[in-house]
N, C-alpha and C positions, 0 to 999 in steps of 0.2 A: 603800655597801657592795655587794659583788658577791653576787648571789643565784644559787646553783647549783641549777637546777631542770631538769625534763625538757625536752628540746629536741625540735623536730619531727623525726620519723624515729626517735626512740628507742623501742624496744619497751617496752610497759608491763608485760609479764609479767615476773615474777622468774625464771621457769624456762621453758625451751623445751618445745614439744610433743614427744611421744614420737618423732615422725618425724625430729627432729633427731639422735637418737642412733642413727645408722645403722651405726655400727661394731659389730663383734662382739667381746666380751671374749675374750682369748686364754688367760689363765691361769685355767682353770676346774678345780675339783677335784670329781670325782664320788665320792659316798659311797654305798656299798651293799655287798652281798656280791658275790663276783666269781669267775669261772672260774679254776681248775678245779673249784670247789665246784659240785656238781650242784643247781642251783636256778634257777627261772625268773627271779628277780630278778637272779641272777648273770649269766645270759645277757643280760638286758636291759641291765644296767650295762655289760657288755662291748661290746655292740653300740652303745650310746649313746656310749661313749668313743671307739671306733674310728671311728664315723661323724663325730663332732665333729672329730677330727683330720683326717679325710679331706676334709671339705667346708668347713671354716673355715680359710682361708689363715693360715699361721704360728701355728696353734694350739699351745699349750704346756700341754695338759691333763694332769692326773695323776689317779690313783685312790687312794682310801683305802678299804680293805676291812674289813668286820666278819666275824669268824670264829665258827663254832659249835663249834670245838674249841680248846683252849688252844694247841696246837702250830701251828695255822694250815695253810696250803697252800703248795705250790710255785708261787707266782704269777709271771706275766710281769713284765717290767721296768716297765711303766706303773704297777704298784701300788707306790707310794712309801711307804706306811705301812699297817699292819694292826693290829687289836686284837681282843681277845676280848670277845664280846658280854656276858658276865656280870661283867666287871670295870668297875665304874662309874668308878673313878679313871682307867682307860685312855681313857675318853671325853674327860675334861678334857685329858689329855696329847695326844690327837689334835687337839683344838682349838688347843692351843699350837703344835703342829707346823704346822698350816695357817696360823695367824697369822704365823709366822716365814717361811713360804714366800711371803708377800705375794700370796695368791690373790685374783683379782678377784671371783669368784662361786663359791659352793659349790652343787652340785646334789645334793640328797639323794634317794635312792630309799627310800620308806617302805613297809614291810610290818611289821605288828605283831610277827610271829614272829622276825624276824632281829635284834632288839635286846633287851637284857636289861632286867630290872625289870618291875614290873606294867604290862601292856599295852605293853611296850617303852619304858618311860618313861626309861630311861637315856640315850636319844638326846638328851633335853632338856639334859642336862649338857653335851654337846658344843655344841649350838646356842647355848646361853646364853653360852658363852665365845668365840664367834667374833666377829671384828671386821669381817667382810665380809658382804655380803648373801647370803641363802640362797634358792634356788628348790627347792621340794620337789615331787616327783612322788608322788602317792598311788596306790599300786597296789591297795590294798584300802580301800573306803569302805563301811562297814557301815550297813545301814538301821536296825538296832536295836542300837546299841552299848551295852555296859554302861557304868557310870559311869567306870571307869578308861579305857576305850577312847575315850569321848567327850572326856574331859579331855585325854588325851595328844594326840589329833589336833588339837583346838582350840589347844592350847599350841604344837604344831609350826607350825600355820598362823600364829599370832600372831608367832612368831619368824622367819617366812619373809617375804621381800619379795613373793614371788609363789608361787602353788601351781599345779600342773599335774594335771589328770585326763585320762582318755582317752576319755570319753564324755559326752554331754549329760546322761545320768542321773546320772553322777558329779557333774557341776556342780550339778544340782538337789539332790542330797543334801548337798553341801557348803554350799549356800546355806541350805536350809530345815531341815536337821537340825543342822548344825555351826555355822551362823550366820556363815559366812565371806562377806565382801563380794564380790558378783559381779564387781566390777571388778578384783579381785585374782586371779581365776582364769583360767587359760589352758587351753583344751581342745585337746590335741595327741594325735592318734591314735597308737596303738602303732606304732612304726616297723617297716618290713618291708624285706627285700632287694629290689632291683630285678631281678626275674627275668623273662625274656622269656616271652611267651605261646606255649607249646609244646604239641604233640600228646603226650599221655601215652605213646603207643607209642614215642616217642624214647628214653625211659628204662627201659622195662619189661624189656628184655633184661638190664640190669645186675643185676636181682633175680630173674631166671629167671621172669618173668611174661609172656613172649610168649603172646599169645592169651588172656590173662586179663582179666577186668573187676575192677578193684582199688578197694577201699575203704581208707581210711587214718584212723587216729587216732594222734596222737603227743603226747608229754608224759610227765612223770614219772608212773609208774603208782601209783595209790592208789584206794581204794574209792569216793571221791566222783566219780570220772570216769564211772561208769555203764557200764563196758565190758560188764557182764552183760546190760544191756538190748540191746546190739547182738548179742551172741552168741546171745541167745534169738531175735532176729529172723532169724538166718542160715538156719535150716531153710526158712522160707517163701521167702527170697530165692533160695536154692540150687535150690529146686524150679522156679523160673521162669528163673533164670540160672545154670546149672550150673557155668559156668567162673569164678564170682566168688571172689575171695580177699580176706579182711579182714586188713590189715596193722596190727599193733599195735606201734608204735614208741616205745621209751623205756625207760630204766632204772627200776626200782622206786624209789620215793621213799626217800632215805637214812634218814629218820626211821623209815619202815616197816621197812626192812632191819634197823635196830638193834634193834627190838623183836620183829619177827615173822619176819625172814629173808624168804624167797620164798614164804611161805604163801599170800599173796593171788594171786600169779601162778599158782601151782600150782592154786589153786581155779578160776581161769578156764580153765586147760587141761582140768581135770577136767570142767567144765561143757560145754565144746565137745565133748569125747569122748562125754559122756552124750547130747548132742543129735545126735550123728552128723555133726558138721561139723568135726571136728578137722583134716581135710585142707584145709579152706577157711579156716583161721586160721593166720597166721604171726606169731610173736612175735619181735621184734628187741630183745633185752635190752641196750640200749646208750644212752649219753648222747651224742648226735650233735653234731658240729660243723656250722657253718652250710653248708659246701660239701656235706656228705653229706645234710643235711636237705633242701636244694633238690632233690637227685636223688630222694629219696623222694617229696617233694611232686610233682615232675615226673611220676612214674610213676602217680600216683593219678588215678582217674576221678572219685571222689567223696570228699570229706572229711567225716568224721562226728565230732560232739561230743555224746555222749549224757549230758552231765553231769546229776547228780541234784538239784542245788541251784540255785534261781534267783539266790541271793545271790552272784553273781560279776560284779563291775563291769568287770573287764578279763580278757581271755584272749589272751595272746600267741600261742598256737598257732592260735586262730581267725583272728587278724589275719594271720598268715603265710599260712595256706591260702587265705583269702579274697583277699588282695592278690595272690597268685600266680596267680589265675584258676582256682580250683577250684570246682566245684559243691558247695555245702555243705548238709548236712542236720544239724539241731541241735535240741536242746531249747531252750526259750525262756528261758534264763538272761539276765540283764540285758544283758550285752554283745552276745550273739547276737541278742536281740530288737531291739536298735537297729541293729546292723550289717547284719542280713539283712532289714530292713524293705523295703517297696516292691518285693517280688519279686526281691531280690538273693540269696535263698537259700530253703530250705524249713525251716519250724519244725514240730516234732512234740512233743506233750505229754510231760512228764516220765514216765519209766518205761514208755512205750508202745512195746513191741517190735513190735507189729503195725503201728503207725503208721510206725515206721522202715522196716519191711519194705515197706510199700506205697509210701512215698515213694522209696525206693531203687530198687525195681523199675521204677517209672514213669520215673525218670531214666535207668536203664541201658538201657531198651528204647525210649527216645525220644531219639535223638541230637540232633535239632535243638533240643529244649527244653533238654537238658543243656548244649549248647554255647552257647546263648543266655544261660543262667544264668552260665556261666563268663565269657563276654565282659563281661557287665554287672559282675560282681564285679571283673574285671581293670581295667576302665576306672575304676571308683571307687577301686580300690587304688592308682592312680598318685598320688593325693594322700597316700598313706600311706607311700610309700617313704622311706627314711632321709634322703635328700637334702632332701626337703620337710620332714620332721619336724625335722631339725637347724636349718633356717632359722627355724622357729617357736621352737625352744628358744633359739636365739641372740637372737632378738628379746625373748624373755622374760627372758633374762639381762641384756640391755641395759636393759630397763625396770626390772629389779630394782635395778640400780645407780642409775638415775635416781630411783627411788622412795625409796631409802635417803637420797639427797641431799635430796630434798624434805622427808622427815620431819625430818632434822636441821636443815635450814634453817628449818622452821617453829618449831623450838624456840628460835631466836634471839629475843631480846626485841624487840618492835616499837619502832622509834624509840629504840633504846638510845643512851646518851650515848657514841657511838663515837668522837668526836673528843677524848674525855677531859675536855673543859671545863677549868676552873681547877684541877682535881685531878690532871690528867694528869702523869705523871712518866716520863721516858724510862727504858727498861730499862738495867741496868748493862751496860757493854761487856765482852765476854769474847772473847778472841782465840785461845783454845786450838785451835779447828779451823782457823783461818787458818794457824797454825804447823804443824799436823798435815799440811796439804796442801802446805806449802812445804818444798823441799829445796835443795840447793846449785845446782841448775839453775834452779829457779823454782817456779811453782805447778802442781801436778798438776791436770788439768782435771776429772777425774771421781772419784767415790767409790762404793763399794758399802757402803751404810749409812754409818757414819762413817769407814770405812777408805779411804785413798787407793787408787784403782784404777790401778795402774801400767801395765796393759796398754794403756791409751788415752792415755798420755803427757801432753803439755803443749800449750798453744796460746797464741798472742800475745794473743788476745782477753782471756783471763783474767789474764795477766801484766800487761796494760795496766790492767785494772780494779784489780788488786792494787796497782800502783804509784800510781794515783790515790788509792786508799784510804789508803796509807801517808802520803801527803802531807797528805790531809785530816785524818787523825788527829793528825799533828804540829801542824797549824794550829789544831786544836780543843783543843790541850793534852792529848791523850790518848795520845801516843806513848810508846814506851820504847825502849831500845837494841835489843831484838830486832826491833822494827818497822823501825828504821833499817837494820839489817843485811839484813833481808828485802827492803827497798826496793832495795838495791844489786843483789840477785839478780834482781829483776823487771826492773830497768833493763838489766842485763847480758843478760838473755834477749832483750829487745826489740832491743838493739844487735846481737846475733847474728842476729836474724831479718831484719835489713835486707838487701835484695838491691840492690847498687849497679847491677847490670845492668838491672834493671827499675824501680829507684827506687820500690820498694814493699816490703812486708814479707811474709815467709812467715808462715804461721799454725800449722800442725800439726807437732809434733815427736814422734817415738816416745820411749819411755822410755830407749832406748839412745842417745839424742841424735842421731838421724838425721832430717833434715827429710823430710817426706812430700810436699812439693810445691815447685815453683819459686817461686810467688807465692801469697799467700793471697787471700781474698775482698776485695772492695771494702770491706766493713764492717770487716774486721779491720785493714786499713790505716788507715781513717778513725779507728777507735777507738785505735789506737796513736798517731796524731797527737794525739789528745786527751790521752793520757798524757804525751807528750813536751812538748806545749804547757804542760800543768800543771806539769811538772817545771821548765821554764824560768821560767814566770811567778811561781812561788812558791819559786824556788831561794834557798837561803841560802849557797851557795858558788859560786865561779866555775867550777869544773870541770864542774858539771852544765850550766851555761849553754853553755859551749864545746862540750860533747858534743852537746847537743840542737839547737843552732842550725843546725848543718850538716845534720842530718836534716830539720829543718823546711824549709830552703831547697831540699833535694833532692826531697822527697816532695810538698810542698803543691801544686806545679803539676800533678802527675799526678791529684790528687783531682778537679780540674775536668773531666777527661776521663772520669771514672767515671759509671756510670749509676744508682748507688744513692743515693736521697735520704738514707738513713740515714748512708751514708759521708760525704756532704756535711755532715750535721748534726754528726756526731762530730768531723770536722775543724774545723767552726766553733767547737765548744766548746773545742777545743785552741787555736784562734786567739784567742778571747776571753781565755783564760788567759795565753797568750803576750804579749798586748798589755798585761797588767798591768805588764810590764817594758819592753816595746818597742812602745809605742803608735804610734810614727811609722814603723814598718817599712812601706815602700810595697808590697813584695811581699805581705806579709800582708794589708794593706788591700785591695789589688787582688783577691786571691783571695777574701777575705771578701765583697766586694761581688758578685763573680761567683757565688759559691755561694748567697748570699741571693737574688739575682735568679733563679737556677735554681729554688730552692724556691718563690718567689712565682709563677713561671711555672707550676709544677706545681699550685699552689693555684688559680690563676685558670682553669686548663684543666679542673679537676675539680670544684671546689666549687660546690654549690648551696645553696639556703636550708635544705634538710633534710639536707644532707651537706656541711658546711663543712670539707672536709678536702683533703689533698694528693694522695691516691690514691683509687682506687675500691675499695681493700681495706684493712682494718685488720689488720695482721699482728703483728709483734713490736716491742718497744721503740718503741711508737707515739708516746708523749708527747714524745720528743726532737725531733720535727719542729716542734711548736709551741714547745717550750722555746727553741730557738735564735732564733726570731723575737722572742720576748719579751725576750731579752737583746741584741737587735741595736742598741738605742738609737734606731732609726728609728721615729717615732710610728706611721706607717701600718702598718709591719710588726708592731710591738708589738700593735696592736689586732687584727690578723689572728691573731697567735699566741694572744692571750687568748681570742678568739672560738672558735678551733679547740680550745683546751685545755678551755674551759668545756663545749663540746659533747662532747668525748671523755670528760671526767670524768662528766658526767651519763649518758652512754651506759653507762659502766662503774660505775654506782651502782645497787645493788639497791633495790627499794622499801623495804626495812627500813633502808636508809641505809649499808650496808657496801659496801666496794669489791668489784667483781665484774668482773675483767678479761676481755678477749677471750681465749678459749681457743686454745691452739696446735694443737688437733686439728681443723683446718679453717679457723681464723681467721674473718673476717667480710667477705665480699664484698658490696658494695652491691646491694641487691635480693634477696639470698639469706639463708637462715637463718644466724644467727651461731653460732659455736662457743662454748660456755660452759666447756668443759674441753678440755685440761688447762690450768689457770691457772698462770702462771709467775711466780716471784719477780722476774725481770727487769722485768716489766711494772709491778709495784708500785714498784720502785726508780725507774724512769724517770718514773713519774707523781709520786712524792714530789718528785723533783728539779725537775720542771717547775712544780709548785705552789709550791715555795719560790722559784723564779725569778720567778713571778708575784707573790708576796708582796713580794719585793725591789723589783720594778718599780713596783708600785702602792701599797704600804703597806697594802693591804686585809687585815686579819687573817683574813678568811674563807678566804683562800688558805692561810694557815698552818694553820688548823683542818682544811682539806681534806687537807693533807699528812699531818697526824697521823692522820686517818681512814683514809687509804690505808695508812699505815705499820701501823696496827693489823690489817690483813689478815694480816701475818706472825704476830701474836700470838694469832689465833683469831677475830677478827671478820670472818668470811668465810662463804661458802655452807654450809660444813660445821661451823662452830664449832670447828675443829681448828687448833691452832697449827702453823705451819711451822717456827718457830724452836725449836731444841732447847737449852734452858738447860743440860742436862747436858753436852753436847759443845761448845756454842758454835757449832754449825753450823746451817745452814738446809736444810730438806728441799727436794727438787728440784721440787715442784709439787703442785697440788691436783687430784686426780682427781675423778671424778664421785661417788665414795663414800669416799674416803680420801686421805691424803697419800702422796706418793711418799717412801719411807723413805730413799732415797739422799741424801747431803749433799755434793753436788759443789761445785766452785769457783764457778761462775756464781751459783748460788742463795745460797751463803754470802756471797759478795762483794756481791750485791744487797742482802741484809739489812744487812750492815755499812756499806755506802756510804750507804744511807738513814738509818741510825742516826747515822753520823758527820756527815752533813749537818745533821740535826736538832740534834745537839749543837753544831755550829758556829753555827747560828742562835740557839740558846739562849745561847751564850757572847756573841754579838754583842748580843743584847737585854739581857743582864745588864750588859755594858759601857756600853751607852747609858743604861740605868737608873742606873748609878753616876755617869755624867757628869751626868745630869739632877739627881740628888740633890745632887751637889757644887755645881752651879750654883745650885740652890735655896737651899742653905745659905749660899753666898756672897752672894746677893741679900738674903737675910734678915739677914745680918750687917751689910750696908751700910745 
């Protein structure tokens, strides 16, 4: 009996290290509130979205926004969906929308106040209904949360593949207060624009500040910002620096406006008047866009954050000012304490107006110290620019997809009976999707979900596969008149694809029946030869033989000149089928020998003990190379084919025993990390067919069990435990991504599933016939 075990060179790990997942998810959905809503989270979500689209090539990101009013806002085009924060059912509908959009990763911006329910708990309804991984950025992390706040944040973290905070203190709180595993947390600094290091005088004239020393605070105006502390410091500062101006930039917080109007702003103006510094304070009552904000920042000599409460884990305004190279004077709230440590800024006790005055006077009157502080901040800030932040987010997104796959994979039963054993029963054959993709021209090659996608037309590759399937179904006793009629369409397509000038086949045709090339790929011509050889070798009528034999004679000699080992292999499969009817055709025999010799030459040039293969890379349709040697009838070649297939099968078997094909997103080059995704149905079908060829050549039932084990990849025994075959439509989904299946059901994937099933049915029929003969013989012997 053949034992299929790990071979030298096979990776022992079931899953790759994080470094393997170097690509960035393209289809990301950012959830939060969004501009033009006046809110710091809205600004952050907008910056995050626009930066992701800017710095991630081919990004197809979207935004889902939560509203604080039922009527919502006049959003830009990137906001594809919005919902009201106090409508819990709307959260479920938003999840349904995201699932339908086939999003790769959701990136949630969390702030308790922007979601409905106790402590913003309605957001859990959305998260629990998502089918893709979630990465959550926590903008507020409380040191002393109440019970609801604690439970909601922990629940969000549980539903997230990864979580992001913006400071080390935030990480400490998440680990020690909220009990989130440290390895699940990414610390990514608040992103900032990449502003040049400029002299403040360059911008001052724009605001009428020529000859002035300028201080700046910006952000939505509210009592917790401590503006009173700074205004009370101004008389002392003005006494030493008469030309100082304090710029207070920002609209009053919308919630404050709704309840109090501009009473708070008016009280600040009254305080400045009372202290005799009204001329030294300028209010800019506006919510500024990023371009304007950079100009205000550029004009500032010192940035001030006199916040009253230490419990602020993140400050976007501080990040912007610091990263743009401002000298910063601040109270020691959590984010400032961390960011301004080691002499990167000046910290003053909470509510200490005199302390602010002394610190600011020192900096305004000592330019070398002030500029040294600015330079230090600017250099550190280069690690905070959006381009850097986005790369870290993209890595977090990729890890989230990987982590989701690991979690699902670990749920698969260890050493499950994945070859079905004696209880295995082949699924029922359903051809609905085959006929859905077939029209009077042939088979449409692609689908969007289960619907034919006519925009991308037809190809010879799929019509060749479809013709082979129709013949196999007939021979397995599973055909019907609709299949026979469809087979004529597939054959007619291939006949039309033939180019007498080149003695090859075209491949791609548009939906309006225009060929898109003069000749197709080597592989498409080889695969078409396989279909025509099968048509001749298993023909039940003379017309098919007469049609096909002329094409065989014309095209086969060109295959020898091709450089693709797979084209040789496909043609060899066609020759084997052709020889079922014409075994003594000398042309076919000569080309068969030449192609087999070329494959063996490839093997001997490349194969080593730990890499017994034909090439230095495993790419697509790999098993067909071993398959054709196993069917050669030459003992030495058969043994090479069996050895290569055994190695390939072991390499593509996960530790838990299920099939784990080489991924198409990078393949597997010898000596390099292998790609695990995207896994393709074509690979499973090719391996099933090769294993059945090995079963036929050796009689070893282990190969038959291996074929069933590989086939079960279609039905859900795979890395994600998700079926690719859709019993509702009869189609097969186009591949297994790192965290989900590709929902499209194109021709190649559907034909791969049906070919594998048809071949297993054929073997089952043959075994039943042999068993019937054995039974009859036994009865005859017993009767005698």
